N, C-alpha and C positions, 0 to 999 in steps of 0.2 A: 549737961547730958553728954555721955561719951560719944566718940565718933561711931563706935559700933552700934550703939543704941539708936543714934540718929539715922544711921544707914539702914537699920532694920525697919524703922518707921517709913523711910523713903521707899524701901523695897516693897513693903506692904501696901503703901499707897499706889505704887505702880501696878501691882498685881490686881488691885481693885478697879483699875480704870478700864481694863479690857480682858477678854477671855484668855488668850494665849500670848505667851512671851517666849522668845528664844533666849537661852542663857546668855549668848554673846551680846544680844541687844540689851539685856538687863545690865550686864557688866559695863557696857559702854555708857549707859545712862547714869550708872552709879560711880563710874570712874574707878572700877576695881577689876580684878581678874575673874574669870569664870569659876576658878576654884573658890574664891571668896564668896561668890554668889551661892555656890553649892553649900558652903558652911552656913551662910546666913539663912538659906532656905531650911536647913536642918534646925537652926535655932527657932525659926518661926513654927516649925512642926512641934518642937518641944514645948512651945507656948500654947499649943492647941489649934494652930491654924492649919487647915487641911490643904497644903500645897502639894499638888500632884505633878509627877513628871509626865510629860506628853511625848508622843511618838515623834520621831524625827530628830532634828538637831538639838538635843539637850534642851527641851523647852519645859516651861512650867505653867501651871494653871491653878488659880485659887478656887477650890471647890467649896461645896456646902458641907458643913459639919453637923454633928449632933446638937451642938449648942451654937448660939449666935456669937461670933467673936466680935471684939471691938472694931468699929469702922473708922476709917480716917476720911474726914471731909475737909475740902478746902473752904475758904471763907464764904464764897458765894453759895456753895452747896449747903453749908450749915445754916445760913440765913434762910434759904429756900425751904429747908426741912422744918425749921422752927415756925415759919409763917404758915406752911401747909398744915402743921399740927394744930396751930391756933385756929385755922379755918375748919379743920375736921372736928374740933371740939364742939362746934355748933352745927354740925351737919345732919344729914337725914339718915345716917346708918345707926340703927339702934345699938347701944352698948359701946360704941366707939368713942363717944365724947369723953367719958371718964378716962379711958385708956389713953386717948390723945393728950389729955391734960397731964397725966402722970409722965408720959414720954416727954412732953414739952418741959416739965419741971426738971427732969433729969438732964435734958440737953442744956437748959439754961444754966444749970449748976457748973457745967464744964466749959461753957462758951467763954472765950476771952472777953474782957470787959468791953473792948471796942465793938465786938460783934453783938454782945448782949445789949449794948446801947442802941445799935442799929435796929435790932429786932423789936425792942420795946418802943422805940420811936415810931416804927412803922405800925405797930399794933395800936398805939395811942392815937395815931393820926388817921386810923381807918375806922369808918363807921359802917356797921352792917345794917343795910336798909333794904326796903323792898317788901315783897310778899312774906307772909309768915311761913315758917318751915313747913314742909309737906309731911305726909305720914312717914314715920320711921320704918326702916326695913332691918330685920335682924341680919347682923353681919354674916352669920352662918348660912342664911338663905342666899346672899350674894355670892359667897364662896362656892356653894354647891352649884349654882347656876354657871358661874364662871368656869368651874372645873369641867362641867358637862360640855360647855362651849369649846374649851381647849381640847378635850379628849374626843370630840365629835361623838358623844354618846347621847342617846335619847334620854329625855328628862320626863319623869312622871311626877305630877303634882295635883293637889286639890286647888281649885280656883273658885273664888267668889266674884261674880261680876258686879256691876254698879248697882244692881237691884238687890244684891245679897244672895242671888241664886247660886247654888254650889254645883260644881261639876268636876269630874276627874279628867285630866288632860294628859296626853302623851305627845311630846313634840320633839322636833330636831332643833335644838337651840342654836341660834346664830350669833346674837350679840346682846350684851347688856348696854343700855343707853341711859345716861343720866340727863334728863330733860327738865329744866326748870326746877320745880320742887319735888319731882318724883323720879323713881327708877322704873324703867320699862325693859321687858324682854321681847325681842323680835325673834320669832321662831316659826318653823313650818309645822302646822298642826296636822298630825298623821291622820286622825279620824275625819277631819274636815277637808283634807287634801288642799291646803292653801296656807299662805302666810297669814300670821296673826300677831297681834300686839297684846301683851299682858302687863298689867300693873303689878310690879314685883311685891308691893306691900299686900297684895291679895293672893300671893302664891305661897303654898305650903308644900315644899318638896317631899317626895316619898322615896323610900329606899327599898330595894336597890334600884339603881338606874337601869336603863334599857340597853338595847343593842347598839353597837357602833353604826355610824352611817357615813355616807359620802357627802361632804358639804355641798349645798346648792349655791348657785349664784344668788347674791343678795337681791331682794326686791328693789325695783327701780334703779338697780346698779349701786345703791348706796342706802344703808339702813337708816341713816339720819334723815335723808330725804323722804324715805318711805314713812318713817315715824311722824315727820312733820305733816305729811299729807293726812295720815290717820288722825292725828290730834286736831287738825284744822277743821275737820268736818265729820267724818264717819262715826267717831266715838262719842259724840255729844248728843244730848237729848233734843236740843234746838239747832236745826240746820237750815241753811238757806243758800241760794245761788243768786248772784246779782251780775248784771252786765255792766262792766265799767267802760265808759266811753273814751277810753284811751288804750293804747297798745299795752300788752303785757310788759314789754321792755320799759315803757315809760313809767309804770307804776310799781315795778318790781321792788324797789328799795324803800317804798313809803310805809309799808305795814310793819308791825312788830313781828319778830320771829314767831311762827306758829299762828299768826292771825288768820291765815287761810292759804289756799292753793290757787294759783293762777292757771288758767287754761287759755292760751292764745286763740283768738278768733280771726282777726285780720289786723291791718295796720292802724285801725282806729278803735278797736274794741277788744275786750277779753272777758272771760268769765272768772268770777271770784267765788270759790266754794268755801263757806265758813261754817263753823259750829261753835256752840257755847252752852253753858249750863242754863242760862236764862235769856229771855227776850231782851232784857236791858243790856246784858253783855253783848248779845248779838248786834243790837243797834250800834253800840259803841264800836265794835270791830268793823262793821261795814263803813261807818262814817269816818273812822280814823284814817282811812286810806287817802282821803282828800282827793276824790275824783268824782265827777258826775256819774250817776249810776241809775239803773232801772232794776227794780226787783223782778226777778225771773221766776223764782220758786222759793217757797218757805211756808211756815205755818200761817194760817189765816190772820192771826193776831199781829203778825209782824208789820204789815202795812200800816195798821193803826198806830203801832208803837213808833214807827218811823215818822208818821204824820205828827204825833204829839211832840216828838223830839224836835222836828222842824219848827213847830209853832212856838215851843219854848225858846229856841234860838232867836226866832224872829222878834218875840216880845222883848228879849234881852237887849236888842239894839234899836227897837222902835218904840217901845213902851206901849204897844197895842195890846188889847185883850185877845183872848182866844176867839171871841166872836167876831173880831174885826181883823183877824190876822191875814185875811186874803186867801187865795186859793191854796190848796194843799200842795206841798213841795213835790216836784216831779220825781224826787227820789223814792217816794212812797208808792208810786203807781206800778201797776202790772201791765204787761203787754196784752192787748186784746186778743 
């Protein structure tokens, strides 16, 4: 490769690393004169790269063009992109899997052998495990919502709730949140005058969008915290509240993310608000916290489900039958 070609690649790489560069700074980094930088910039423009002059002391900026120009990635960036494309191929965004596979194939063709080996080694050593993929979301839906969030424009859409009931909504979108296997939209519902959470796979955006709005402060000061609280209890068909006989600080790290929300009471107790699809899942979530508790509120069948779970555990370690298992566990009692 000639010195000029190598310098052009280095100049392009520098322009891609940050928004603005002074000509003198580029000349110093490349070890050439500012006149040579100007000539090299002209060569890049001839190749189709939109290098714009900036105001001030002879500066330059790499802009967006009508077509995507080649990108220069260092070793770590190339590996990161390849791994991310591999992950996206099995993701929850509808239509992106095949696209990610094609992009990954193109990238692997041009990767140096040392990097190709690193990427394949990482892919072969990685096992995707855990819960099955969640419902897929059209990429266009995510883009439409993201654009409305960015532009602070009201979003209109048809929505189907968990029962299948349809409604037309108009909201001030705040954030998209990827949580577990699903995508959620946190937004201010105009008609209901309050914050709401929507499953994005149940959203069908309508055109055109609504008027612009002034962004509100996020609920709870953090949309991720707000979503966790919503998913922990209010959005589930089976909900309960238990008194944990330890402080909120003591049990804060014991539950899985999204297991429930803690409400401090005093130095020796706190409330745990939980929700789930079924009683079985609700029992697991309550007992997984590993703390003594008392059932404070929940469906009538929950106390019996907790009692049966306690008896099964007792039989597992004592060999006793259900009829001789002794008194019902305290965990399944309600306050009088």
